[in-house]
TORLOVO-588903 format. One record per residue: x, y, z of N, C-alpha, C in turn. Coordinates in steps of 0.001 Angstrom, whole numbers, plus 500000, padded with zeros to 6 digits. Layout:
N
XYZXYZXYZ
...
//
This chain:
288
617732611239819461616234611861819034616751613126818467
615701613303817130615920614244816558614989615544816743
614061615184817555612869616281818167611703616471817320
611679615466816219610624615618815282609549614833815856
608228615226815584606757614555816141606831613147815447
606495612289816172606375610760815503604909610419815278
604617610134814111603340609803813778603280608212813259
602251607279813958602258605903813450601086605859812626
601369605192811464600231604948810607600293603538810279
599084603022809865599032601515809516599933601039808460
600845599973808490601936599663807419601375599112806373
600237598542806288599613597774805421598098597541805637
597184598062804682595730597846804769594930598957804409
593701598777804824592636599909803945592810601136804389
593605601724805568593805603043806008595368603678805368
596171602708805029597463603252804775597432604275803466
596922604250802434597035604843801373596323606201801549
595152606025802157594378607211802505595171608144803716
595629607534804640596545608311805504597575609278804754
598412608469804118599392609343803442598785610377802348
597693609987801782597014610986800917596824612657801569
596029611971802776595887613223803640597122614101803828
598310613197804379599385614130804592599934614710803617
599958614154802374600218614946801112599411616337800770
598148615978801096597298617217800791597589618255802063
598301617919803018598573618917803984599850619577803658
600312619264802575601587619737802236602938619253802463
603047618087802814603918617118803359604588616337802324
605822616697802108606781615976801197606911614499801634
606427613299801125606573612231801525607004611209800470
608194610581800646608608609540799773607623608355799725
607885607452798634607431606181798581608199605303799515
607280605001800731607967604164801629608518602910801271
607832602254800252608271600852799674608645599900800852
607766599532801715607654598819802674608823598878803917
609271600100803752610155600783804898609259600891806176
609961600820807317609373600828808674609306602369808956
609977603112808286610181604559809238610792605210807844
609963606872807546610318607568806726610141609190807456
611077609894807347610844611604807582610044612212806492
609229613206806823608457614145805913609848614921805587
610017615294804422610911615962803866610770617516804118
609692618020804197609794619620804501608861619821805750
608938618892806773608240619030808010608713618417808998
608664618875810160609388618210811261608815617287811937
608553615910811138607708614658811528608154613398811076
608349612540811479608765611095811344607433610192811186
607561609396810194606133608628810115606745607103810253
606189606404811336606383605200811555605343604009810939
605712603048810533604636602141809639604527600851810764
603287600809811332603065599753812170601709598954812042
601519597810812571600308597129812617599371597866813121
598093598129812906596942598896813364596815598700814647
596696597257815035596353596774816383597280597232817386
598515597590817100599424597908817883599657599449817968
599209600305817172599213601546817200598763602461818462
597502601864818869597160602638820335598321602498821559
598792601186821560599716601138822552601009601734822510
601272601836821272602638602638821022602486604112821375
601121604530820859600947605970821134600899606284822556
600153605299823366600156605539824935601447605669825485
602268604523825088603779604477825728604594605701825393
604322606342824097605394607364823894606093606880822607
606224605885822336606994605277821169606686606186819980
605295606370819914604892607366818495604180608355819664
604107609926819257603587610925819535601967610657819310
601879610541818051600433610640817567600270609346816804
598913608987816491598815607751815226597569607830814793
597627607256813507596216607150812816595795605783812644
594434605787813255593884604334813258592439604219813227
591967603236812954590405603273813071589859603117814253
588612604060814450587916604429815512587743603062816463
587278602040815695586886600757816131588320600125817097
589461600466816426590795599698817035590873600794818490
590711601931818070591123602834819439590076602428820632
588947602019820298587859601803821345588111600302821787
588506599368820885588604597973821228589968597931822211
590819598478822025592352598463822638591991599011824212
591478599895824510591127600482825498592282601177826242
593289601751825574594337602255826028594269603685826628
595305604232827155595385605610827371595555606601826453
594756606709825331594961607575824433593618608138824462
593443609336823575592276610148823178592428610493821831
590950610916821168590952611266819793591125612843819865
592150613097818862592416614501818686591859615063817349
591513614023816453590661614861815240589955613579814725
588765613564814194587974612616813347588412612894811836
588937611669811060589563612211809826588518612017808528
587255611327808873586574611433807509586508610425806608
587739609640806504587825608449805681587986606915806436
588184605923805794588078604566806237586818604501806845
585641604700806332584246604717807110584188603047807048
583318602766807936582949601320807930581998601085809449
581253600052809244580295599704810478580708598244811110
580522598281812649580472596997813273579278596454813189
578852595323812557577633594971812234577317593438813007
576337593187813548576015591840813994575154591365812709
575847590007812314575433589448810870574757588112811413
573952587380810444573617585947810630573535585274809369
573418583826809498573193583390808119571772583602807623
571802583630806249570865583930805613569625583095805968
569721581839806333568563581070806675568025581478808065
568818582092808884568393582470810192567618583861810016
566290584086810983565661585097810972565770585586812192
566155587065812200566356588058813272565502589314813007
564437589498813828563677590533813456563778591649814430
564344591367815516564596592188816726565971592034817310
566521593312817749567838592857818628567571591868819723
566522591962820303566278591041821324566289589547821217
566163589265819657566413587778819085567679587403819319
568621588223819755570343587831819831570264586989821203
569214587396822128569312586852823442569647585080823376
570742584985824102570992583182824233571812582910823005
572145583589822244572895583099820969574427583195821321
575218582515820438576803582677820474577251583422819390
578374584596819849578482585699818721579996585471818700
580620585163817514582127585293817342582556586439816797
583541587171817495583907588432816796585716588661817355
586241589519816594587327590149816867587115591492817823
586162591767818083585922592809818939584921592887820011
585519591993820920584835591494822311584515592846823119
585135593774823400584952595024824126583965595683823911
583784595997822472582656596890821876581435596285821931
581526594878821127580319593813821314579955593764822887
580551593482823889580090593427825027579176594434825670
580003595868825346579549596990825593578195597097825008
577828597005823994576658596910823041575515596071823691
575976594752823975574900593844824618574527594351825973
575568594992826704575296595374828076574274596410827951
574417597432827094573572598565826850572292598236826486
572205597072825458570656596629825287569978595492826291
571032595278827318570299594260828273570108592880827672
571036592651826645571036591083826319572246589992826762
571765589032827133572688587888827519572919587284826272
574254587163825795574926586424824587576224585825824910
576624584803824474577976584211824873578878584919823567
579914585481824077580909586085823062581943585186822822
582410584934821618583889584082821361584681584914820757
585921585249821168586784586051820541587634585081819356
587801585908818365588340585240817231589351586209816595
590453585825816217591361586810815773591498587035814210
590627586175813481590466586344812122589517585368811494
588989585641810089588295584814809480586860584518810291
586435585551810808585065585664811642584070585111811072
584044585418809713582840585307808913582423583743808717
583495582839808802583101581231808471582835580769809842
582777581343810883582198580936812055580993580303812141
580151580747811616578634580074811632578602578762810621
579229578763809593579276577663808740580026576420809325
580941576781810155581760575890810828580951575429812134
580075575903812558579394575554813975579933576162814851
580814577242815020581689577773815988580719578632817096
579792579429815844578925580612816548577664580552815692
576715580965816485575165581301815649575327582418814802
576130583704815363576300585023814878577506585274814622
577737586560813962579149587195813803578959588782814166
580057589256814876580069590723814954581377591064814273
581224591755813098582479592123812304582256593522811716
583407593985811119583434595191810541582984594799808904
582183595789808685581635595886807373581762596829806755
582378597077805332582487598248804506581543597949803157
581804597304802571581042597005801279579679595898801241
580239594994802217579009593893802401579416592769801552
580329593030800728580714591679799869581458590468800668
582082590423801580582339589320802282581191588534803193
580331589588803712579073588932804004578219588192803087
578264588730801895577404587767800947578179586959800301
579515586753800327580258585613799705580022584529800698
579749584931802150579745583800803175578203583445803516
577376583964802612575999583722802856575463584316804245
575819585554804811575392586084805867574804587400805551
573944587883806494573212589208806377573375589996807591
573795591142807273573908592101808414572532592628809128
572298592614810265570930592847811127571297594277811728
572169594081812584572039594987813833573402595943813934
573288597273813526574296598092813754574889598128815239
576307597815815555576663598128817118577491599425816779
578323599662815961579157600855815913579527601460814583
579652602658814390580149603592813042581432603831813312
582419603450812394583877603926812604584469604518811304
585353605234811734586365606122810730587706606258811224
588558606554810498589855606729810761590128608049811741
590792607977812797590839608843813693592349609166814042
592787610458814444593892610813814718594134610942816444
594897609968817072595195609989818639596344610328819071
596113610626820532597254611100820993597232610607822355
598265610664823104598501609733824465597840610614825495
597222610188826558596739610721827620597730610701828636
598495609535828688599587609179829562600577610071829816
601283610439828282602340611207828251601954612502827534
602744613487828051602614614903827549603659615301826695
603417616226825553604654616426824701605445617650825229
606625617571824586607235618823824749606803619998824212
607356621214824417606644622345823735607165622469822517
608175621934822059608430621989820543607388621203819713
607474619947820396606560618809819658605023619377819561
604506620135820635603151620634820766603052621610819539
603782622469819337603808623395818218603750622792816960
604563621686816761604527620762815479602999620195815145
602560619702816448601153619175816369600303620227816254
600182621210816690599181622204816419599370622736814847
600415622829814421600804623109812793599767622087812123
600282620679812501599673619579811734598159619753811810
597727620097812920596202619997813080595488621105812360
596025622138812384595748623391811474595459622795809770
596693622066809294596654621633808098595524620621807982
595537619731808899594414618803808577593096619046808562
592759619946809474591537620671809658591107621454808319
591999622094807797592052622841806588591580622094805290
592121620791805326591919619887804387590634619311804385
590338618738805581588877618176805867587648619345805648
588028620587806057587177621489805749586792621723804229
587995621536803367587811622000802215587256620600801463
587304619269801838586723618502801275585179618489801301
584704619173802566583396619261802609582498620683802002
583648621277801283583183622358800533583422622485799263
582749623381798403582933623684797124582848625042796617
583375625612795894583688626978795586582522627150794376
581686627997794505580422628300793811580543629631793082
580791629558791699580752630965790917579590630964789905
579081632234789562577824632427788816577999633776788666
576971634079787316576852635404786932575242635772787192
574816636901787641573442637227787965573119638362787597
571667638610787378571228639878786979571350640773788391
571668641748788106571734642650789402570669642937790277
569423642783789598568028642884790235567599641541791104
568321640583790739568216639295791609569165639151792654
569858639943793064571084639917794179570522639294795413
569389640019795779569006639586797213568267638127797366
567550638075796067567093636551796140568045635556795975
569135635739795269570315634787795184571068634659796270
571436635709796921572240635600798210571324634756799213
569753634816799293568825634193800068568977632818799706
569210632489798766569316630676798209570544630160798545
571782630936798634573110630428798717573403629987800090
573655628669800553574023628086801989575532628316802261
575883629826802110577296630192802125577837630035803615
579229629694803635579692629359804829580241630987805270
580529631981804444580562633168804856579712634119803803
579726635301803837579118636140803056579621636000801696
578716635948800597579327635733799314579835637066798969
580839636806797874581524638010797260581052638492796088
580650639538796052579730640111794699580943641242793984
580758640813792712581722641572791836580843642228790822
581377643555790272580752644033789047581211643702787744
580549643427786714580815642964785475580676643918784615
581146644005783443581307644821782320580004645373782163
579003644367781841577653644598781594577012645247782920
576787646461783130576426646981784225575014646608784927
574322645685783983573038645218784501573323643812785218
574724643397785121574944642060785691576037641932786900
575917640900787763576861640860788801577530639252788696
578805639286789260579477637931789560579320637558791039
579021636591791279578656636213792777579775634901792978
580417634906793998581577633946794313580932633588795780
580981632050796027580725631845797432581101630289797483
581625630198798874582048628547799368580961628056800182
580111626849799513579126626078800048579496624873800325
578558624125801149578823622745801566578628622078800368
579407620954800100579428620155798812578096619449798622
577427619213799801576072618382799424574932619196799184
574969620734799333574066621418799265573725622023797728
574617621617796704574689622508795547573339622020794644
573109620439794564572336619979793784570858620291794367
570782620779795560569319621286796081569096622571795779
569900623457795089569709624722795034570061625035793616
570522624190792815570714624822791456569702625233790660
568489624532790974567480624893790002566855626265790585
567002626451791768566597627704792319567224628792791658
568610628449791760569579629637791326569109630180789652
569093628805789139568652629261787576567511629917787273
566462629531788174565230630237788059565285631837788673
566187632018789511566282633276789801567123634200788870
567674633552787865568481634200786737569954633955786659
570477633251787557571819632687787480572391632016786263
573429632474785774574010631757784456575353631555784659
576087630580783684577211630361783719577991629923785138
577124628889785674577208628418787092578453627584787097
579357627667787948580594626845787980580656626244789565
581032625105789789581424624553790914582762624064791013
583614624379791936584924623934791782585391623592793003
586472622397793156586969621907794205587803622993795038
587978622730796318588793623357797288589889622568797643
591194623053797572592240621906798116592451621859799520
592380623443800105592513623829801547591812624834801767
591220624933803078590505626072803392590763626515804944
591246627451805472591401627776806715590288628816807071
589257628467807994588426629364808596588846630322809574
//
């Protein structure tokens, strides 16, 4: 054992590339793994294990891997002794109940008495119990979307991201069961030694800085000095804006970090208040 923190990620699937991209943005030097089962991070005390996504919660639970990146849907479905350390903001999808296009479901209560095929029986049964609905749940390991056309089930409950698979199989999503995203998980069953806890703390700091930066932008503009109070009142800054003098003593430069989704809501107000030369720049990392 080399004492490195062991991180499990999906070996092949929709979370693989995004997981490695996140780690690279955290400053980790990661080789092209090219179907390898294990690679070390070149400049960080961590080894990366490539596993089937369904197996990751159990491997983390049992200490084969110290932490893992997996879909929140898998985390909940597997019911292992693991916990979420951080939600990662990518791999977003929804678990939906869908029905054939010719079937009409107006209310969730219309599911009563139906047969539903799914790969997520635990999550689905929890939803049905919460809604006080009696329905028969059939567990399938794959190709859930063809179950209605084969006469196996009336409805399906499956993960949907773009909705293309539903359309191809003449299905319509009706009721949302659960929203999912990639999460970083750790074991409840096994505690890490102090050295690994320090490595994990460093990794979490880096991850959180990347996630904060992704949701923020760096705003720069020139403004008339007389408009300073009005401009600062418009800017939804995470911290107090930076104000700089310019060669023209009637003008100022204002710099601020703002939430990404707020810019287009305020840009017209900024221009009306006299702002010019407005720049919006991406941020790679940000530690608050």
